[in-house]
Every structure is written in C-alpha cells, then in structure tokens.
LOTOR-264709 format. One line per field, with one value per residue: x, y, z of N, C-alpha, C, CB in turn. Coordinates in steps of 0.001 Angstrom, whole numbers, plus 500000, padded with zeros to 6 digits. Glycine has a CB too. Example, Ala and Ser with C-alpha at 12.3 -4.5 7.8 and 13.67 -1.06 7.14 Angstrom:
BEGIN
npx [513190;512850]
npy [494310;497750]
npz [507800;507080]
capx [512300;513670]
capy [495500;498940]
capz [507800;507140]
cpx [513200;512900]
cpy [496700;500030]
cpz [507800;507870]
cbpx [511308;514084]
cbpy [495527;499402]
cbpz [509046;505725]
END
This chain:
BEGIN
npx [911893;912193;912858;910130;908643;909992;909424;906412;906361;907655;905934;903651;904090;905084;902455;900956;899068;900733;903076;902231;901729;904140;905354;907135;906291;903389;903030;903366;901151;899146;899568;897708;895194;892583;891387;887670;884994;881393;879540;881540;882779;880535;880014;882507;882196;879527;880855;882814;881678;880202;882383;883309;881735;879472;875916;873969;872677;869155;866777;864554;861848;861267;860411;858107;855826;854778;850947;851160;852933;852385;849508;850632;852009;850220;848533;850564;850716;848245;847790;849605;848348;845769;846717;848327;845918;844221;845631;846566;843779;843355;845209;844674;841632;841213;842553;840777;837233;836688;834392;833691;831560;830722;833254;833104;831002;831075;833149;832154;829897;831834;832960;831485;832148;834229;833712;832954;835609;836989;835599;836245;838707;839289;837412;839006;841116;840162;838482;840184;842316;840682;839854;841613;842998;841246;841703;844926;843954;842678;844526;846384;844444;843435;845265;844906;845014;847290;848859;850780;848826;846293;846585;847660;844562;842790;844373;844155;841191;840731;841451;839760;837379;838151;838477;835978;833752;834865;833879;831614;830785;831904;829830;827693]
npy [661142;660556;663589;664652;662502;663601;666248;666406;665154;666960;669051;668128;667962;670192;671881;670581;671320;671605;671852;674520;676360;676414;678015;681160;683228;682929;682746;685007;686553;685370;685942;688447;687111;685804;682610;682589;681470;681333;682480;683717;685687;686877;688606;689868;691208;692641;694409;695832;697039;698476;700183;701816;703132;702399;701702;699105;696538;696376;694155;691980;692915;695471;696469;697270;695299;694427;694613;692607;690953;689829;688995;686791;685523;684205;682953;680875;679612;679354;676923;675169;674906;673477;671076;670269;670452;668307;666025;665545;665624;662950;661435;661525;660679;658041;656153;655869;654910;655762;657629;660726;662725;662258;662760;665677;666280;665584;667277;669653;669690;669675;672146;674392;677207;677687;677077;679131;679751;677162;676893;679043;679025;676550;677180;680072;679535;677693;679472;681721;680162;679442;681771;683177;681284;681436;683853;683705;681494;683385;684803;683744;682658;684824;687077;689664;692367;692260;694446;696655;698413;696806;694509;694955;696423;693490;692058;693107;692978;690089;689289;691119;689776;687381;687255;687826;686287;684219;684765;684941;682359;680815;681587;680152]
npz [182028;184630;185449;185287;187868;189681;189967;190067;192594;194456;193859;194810;197578;197955;198074;200567;203247;205572;204474;203365;205663;206920;205061;204610;203411;203267;206450;206814;205550;206951;209568;210746;210990;212862;213967;214049;215620;214802;216760;217777;215488;215053;216888;216901;214378;214869;216643;215535;213711;215527;216450;214460;213818;211811;210752;211544;210000;208909;210529;209229;210354;210317;208180;206479;205027;201395;200829;198669;199052;201421;200903;198985;201112;202744;201273;200536;203282;203725;202321;203017;205722;205206;204169;206462;208178;207091;207171;209744;211013;209479;210494;213545;213806;211997;212978;215392;215909;213330;212626;212297;212549;215370;216808;216488;217410;220176;220389;220345;222996;224565;224676;224080;223402;221563;219499;217432;217124;216444;214112;212548;212158;210140;208240;207231;206204;204176;202440;201954;200747;198337;197145;196240;195126;192551;191426;190584;188567;186876;186526;184886;182180;181448;181492;182758;184728;186001;186907;189001;190912;189994;191285;193832;194659;194260;195790;198244;198326;198486;201066;202831;201703;202418;204985;205752;204853;205909;208838;208611;208405;210901;212580;211391]
capx [911367;912389;912481;908702;907762;910333;908670;905383;906321;907692;905076;902519;904832;905017;901068;900560;898904;901665;904220;901879;901624;905557;905988;907418;904640;901603;902822;903621;900051;898082;900051;896744;894336;892832;890235;886722;883848;880351;879256;882108;882319;879690;880246;883582;881040;879287;882065;883802;880837;879837;883321;883392;879898;878203;874646;873899;871800;867914;865924;863070;860825;861760;860236;856941;855555;853296;849795;851098;853963;851477;848502;851437;852939;849278;848068;851600;850530;847032;847966;850151;847548;845281;847307;848697;844744;844163;846606;846155;842645;843390;845673;844037;840593;841739;842280;839607;836038;836564;833284;834276;830894;831050;834398;832636;829890;832116;834071;830836;829850;832977;833549;830934;832500;835056;833289;833098;836641;837364;834939;836738;840035;838922;836751;839811;842388;839519;837954;841526;843293;840041;839735;843404;843875;840836;842686;845561;843195;842143;845870;846979;843761;843170;847011;844880;844822;848158;849819;850500;847181;845161;846726;847150;843274;842625;844744;843038;839579;840876;841859;838694;836374;838040;837868;834022;833360;835289;833446;830043;830916;832295;828573;826441]
capy [660647;660735;664700;664718;662184;664335;667293;665922;664672;667902;669955;667604;668400;672199;672056;670177;672238;671197;673332;675688;676928;676528;678737;682394;684422;682767;683104;686956;686945;684993;686945;689458;686252;684781;681851;682662;680552;681875;683182;685485;686173;687296;689443;690652;691992;693722;695406;696518;698055;699924;701359;702228;704114;701875;701124;697834;696440;695813;693023;692391;693586;696754;696686;697265;694182;695624;693763;691708;690026;689662;688101;686169;684695;684019;681990;679757;679365;678647;675701;674558;674679;672784;669815;669930;670121;667380;664715;665785;665012;661812;660515;661275;660251;657080;655189;656050;654842;656541;658654;662253;662954;661174;663314;666813;666565;665293;669065;670983;669520;669854;673436;675022;678803;677390;676384;679264;679837;676387;676942;680351;678488;675810;678155;680983;678589;677040;680899;682288;679481;679165;682887;683386;680132;681754;684844;683132;681307;684190;685692;682466;682388;686168;687853;690835;692567;691832;695753;697044;698812;695719;693383;695767;696077;692424;691070;693722;692207;688653;688965;691132;688759;685855;686980;688180;685181;682968;685025;684538;680703;680407;681944;679812]
capz [183106;185946;185976;185555;188651;191193;189680;190342;194294;195317;193819;195993;199116;198696;198448;201552;204455;206687;203796;203337;206613;207062;203849;204998;202669;203657;207416;206787;205046;207915;210873;211365;210620;214099;213487;214836;215814;214468;217858;218177;214927;214710;218371;216256;213687;215855;217550;214285;213219;216663;216749;213167;213772;210683;210666;211660;209121;209982;210219;208368;210529;210682;206772;206475;203833;200626;200496;197483;199788;202128;199943;198553;202003;202887;200085;200625;204744;204291;201691;203882;206926;204735;204169;207587;209484;206979;208004;211060;210995;209065;211748;215037;213866;211332;213973;216245;215097;212258;212730;212787;213071;216611;217714;216390;218749;221661;221079;220954;224541;225744;224564;222569;223558;221219;218342;216204;216783;215273;212592;212002;211787;209251;207229;206744;205191;202768;201618;201126;199190;197085;196664;195688;193325;191222;191194;189878;187559;185970;185417;183417;181195;181041;181731;182474;186007;186807;187153;190532;191255;190399;192473;195286;195030;194504;197613;199662;198429;198675;202491;203176;201207;202990;206450;206457;204435;207216;209966;208359;208173;211853;213344;210951]
cpx [910967;912030;910662;908143;908490;910081;907541;905501;906682;906882;903934;903038;905055;903407;900914;900271;899703;902668;903651;902063;902794;906030;905913;906763;903669;901919;902901;902056;898754;898448;898999;895814;893924;891199;889150;885329;882397;879798;880296;882525;881478;879548;881271;882954;880735;879702;882979;882856;880257;880943;884273;882614;879125;877163;875012;872346;870197;867742;864625;861999;861001;860836;858842;856097;854186;852246;850141;851895;853050;850348;849207;851613;851451;848495;849059;851310;849166;846856;848222;848973;846594;845688;847765;847617;844562;844828;846909;845314;842366;844087;845391;842316;840489;841751;841379;837933;835760;835394;833733;833318;830772;832033;833874;831764;830582;832731;833108;830080;830597;833150;833215;831307;833740;834977;833498;834891;837267;837191;836150;837932;840015;838566;838073;840483;841452;839557;839039;841810;842373;839886;841107;843828;842524;841276;843649;844916;843178;843079;845831;845882;843881;844418;846592;844692;846883;849297;849062;849330;846235;845874;846748;845730;842400;843080;843860;841665;839718;840925;840763;837799;836423;837749;836366;833197;833626;834399;831635;830080;830588;830798;827398;826297]
cpy [660587;662160;664859;663595;663101;665256;667040;665852;666181;669241;669672;668094;669554;672733;671591;671269;672469;672449;673881;676531;677153;677550;680141;683583;683885;682993;684664;687219;686341;685566;687800;688394;685549;683711;681832;681589;681468;682573;684401;686045;687222;688764;690451;691672;693120;695153;695953;697204;699327;700665;702010;702945;703403;701900;699669;697542;695822;694772;693088;692375;694778;696939;696653;696592;694971;694412;692980;690822;689338;688512;686829;684615;683901;683159;680803;679120;678988;677148;674615;673587;673346;671205;669590;669340;668704;666342;664411;664890;663594;660971;660657;660798;659085;656117;654609;655013;654877;657463;659991;662811;663082;662589;664838;667461;666630;667192;670028;670501;670103;671409;674467;676535;678926;676963;676940;679682;678934;676336;677987;679848;677059;676942;679388;680809;678322;678258;681265;681455;679905;680939;683202;682593;680723;683129;684370;682244;682221;684867;685141;682724;684006;687066;689068;690868;692130;693186;695922;696746;697589;694971;693961;695487;694548;691653;692186;693037;691067;688828;689637;690203;687396;685944;687634;686975;684111;683273;684361;683093;680235;680801;681208;678468]
cpz [184451;186775;186282;186873;189762;191476;190422;192400;195020;195076;194781;197389;199145;198369;199644;202661;205309;205969;203556;204774;207420;206387;204780;204906;203476;205285;207564;206534;206122;209400;211761;211479;212604;213722;214639;214986;215353;215191;218103;217393;214477;215809;218027;215332;214059;216555;216875;213937;214178;216492;215686;212866;212567;211192;210813;211259;209646;209962;210001;209110;211162;208931;206905;204433;203312;200208;199460;198375;200452;201439;199674;199465;202341;202252;200448;201936;204923;203273;202644;205390;206436;204506;205691;208357;208217;207393;209219;211532;210878;210311;213096;214890;212831;212474;214810;215392;214120;211856;213136;213371;214964;217590;217315;217261;220190;222007;221326;222053;224828;225854;223464;222886;222307;219688;217202;215723;215790;214267;211928;211070;210718;208138;206559;205610;203961;201887;201325;200141;198237;196694;195440;194439;192270;190992;190140;188490;186560;185804;184898;182734;180504;180433;181945;184576;187020;187107;188432;190954;191333;191263;193740;195772;194722;195746;198257;199571;198992;200269;202990;203234;201972;204206;206465;206165;205917;208603;209710;208708;209376;212637;213067;211772]
cbpx [911634;913700;913100;907967;907491;911354;908441;905306;907802;908954;904707;902359;906159;906462;900141;901378;898084;902294;905167;900587;900789;906236;905004;908268;903898;900623;903509;904895;900058;897928;901027;896249;895217;892861;890683;886440;883838;879693;879212;883142;882297;878726;880864;884570;879923;879308;882940;884514;879740;879667;884181;883392;879982;878183;873848;874382;872515;866645;865985;862637;860024;863888;860901;856730;855253;853856;848593;851711;855104;851031;848121;852520;854023;849026;848293;853166;850866;845525;849006;851145;846608;845124;848512;849256;842853;844062;847775;845623;842124;844061;846915;844170;839759;843045;842745;839422;835454;836731;832250;834766;830369;832346;836264;832228;828697;834076;835244;829474;829973;834590;834824;828972;833204;835389;832101;831949;837116;837250;833003;837243;840775;837839;835316;840556;843096;837800;837136;842861;843583;838404;839635;844600;843774;839343;843395;846172;842128;841054;847280;847180;842272;842608;848302;843527;843155;848745;849823;850610;846495;844504;848027;847162;842624;842948;846989;842613;838772;842284;843335;838386;836623;839245;838896;832921;834209;837256;833781;829424;832391;833730;828224;826316]
cbpy [660237;660436;665737;664352;660605;664534;667509;664432;663208;668114;670114;665762;667837;673759;671474;669266;671990;669247;673490;675605;676433;675445;678679;682584;684193;680786;682402;687860;686424;683341;688102;690879;685062;685902;680353;683839;680007;681258;682215;685831;685727;686171;688441;689731;691454;693227;694717;695647;697307;699650;700927;701474;706326;700503;701493;697391;695629;696178;692218;691454;692927;697077;695669;699011;692252;696852;694464;692196;690661;691020;688832;687128;685609;684793;682671;680274;680573;679833;675786;675808;676170;673421;669743;670930;671703;667444;664678;666936;665504;661814;660487;662942;661269;657410;655345;658129;655333;655782;658224;663291;662319;659271;662817;666821;665218;663779;670079;671423;668430;669068;673212;674788;679272;676699;676113;680354;679901;675636;677731;681478;678123;674832;679080;681252;676730;676373;682121;682429;677488;678082;683820;682766;677201;681586;685191;682506;681138;684828;686063;680426;681703;686835;687913;691420;691267;690473;697227;698402;699813;694767;692519;697439;697127;692050;690985;695634;691849;687872;689446;691786;688483;684957;687746;689704;684858;683112;686787;684775;680063;680972;683272;679709]
cbpz [183088;186045;184967;184038;188830;191608;188316;189312;194801;195464;192534;196075;199533;197431;197622;201833;205129;206789;202684;202843;207117;206696;202107;204600;200619;203204;208091;205093;203495;207935;210278;210509;209192;216135;213059;214549;217563;214137;218976;219072;214895;214609;219763;215463;213714;216498;218575;212990;212701;218491;217790;212373;213194;210103;209337;213079;208113;209905;211051;207207;211065;211091;205720;207121;204453;198636;200169;195877;200753;202404;198431;198481;203474;202925;198336;200540;205633;204177;200748;204285;207380;203977;203087;208151;209976;206298;207764;211220;210210;207711;211845;216038;213779;210625;214499;216308;215200;211401;213701;211706;212376;215894;217259;215463;218888;221062;219815;219751;225204;225338;224490;222162;225452;222071;218355;215871;217700;215241;212524;213250;213266;209744;208243;207519;205995;202887;202323;201933;198945;197272;197968;196930;193477;191001;192459;190773;187932;186195;185479;183680;181634;182253;180326;181048;186378;186134;185929;190858;190016;189216;192400;195094;194436;193613;198567;199579;197049;197865;203077;202757;199684;202922;207746;205471;202979;207782;210304;206696;207743;212236;213144;209304]
END
C-alpha cells in the first residue's frame, strides 16, 4: 500500500508544469519554440509564406458566389431585416401616440424625395422573402425543381421579380 501512495505522489510531482519545464527532454524539444501573440503569429506566418514563395490563401471576396448562394443569403438577410424593422418600428412608435399613420405623414411632409426609397426598402424584403418562401414550400411539397439548373433559374427569377415588384410598389 505504501508503494502505491509513493508511486502516485511521484507521478503527480513528475507531471506538474514546473517539473515538465525542467525536464531535459522537454527543454530540448521546446528549445526552438517561441510564444507568439495572435498578431505576431499572423505576421510571422505571412513572413514565412513570403520567404518560402508560397501563395497566400485568398479571401472570400476573391470568389464569385453562385446565384444560389446569393439567393440563400438574401433570404436570410431579408428575414432578419423584416424582424429588425418590425422590432424597431414597434420600439419607436409604441411609446409615442401609437398612431403610425401620423408618423408616416410626417415623414412624407419632411422628406418627400425619400418616400420611394423608404417604400422600396420595406417592399423588397417583403416581396423577396415571400417569393423565396413560396419556392421553398413548393420544393417541400413536390421535391421538384431541385436540380442545379432549375435552382439557378428560379433564384434569378426570384431576385428579378422581387426587384421589379418592389420598384412598382415603391412608386405607387
């Protein structure tokens, strides 16, 4: 029993960080290792790539997104814009008189040139998200139109239709 306790205490002492650092094998292994901060590590990595004549990995802006990716991202962004716009309108108009029509008429009187832009900024998220959601409901119900060519065509059609419909609504 005494051997087990001594062996356990010796093992714990041998594996503490201070004992590891003083170990000759660990000291030899860590001899060429430096501690780098994140910014100095990035700079060191860039210098290493430059010295080795290796190409730097391109950023996401280099790539051209396919229309399906743009459509998917736009669906998510318009959904967030709708929720954010509703929450903002609620927080702004609720404490006031509660009559949104007074605020709309005040905006029309104050900046009539911005009215079509404001209408478009409300109409586009609504129409785009509605059309993209209708496409998803169709896909879920029928499992048709899921091949790459059909998805590209429907994505382009939704973006164009939502833009045109929003422009019409903005000038009504």
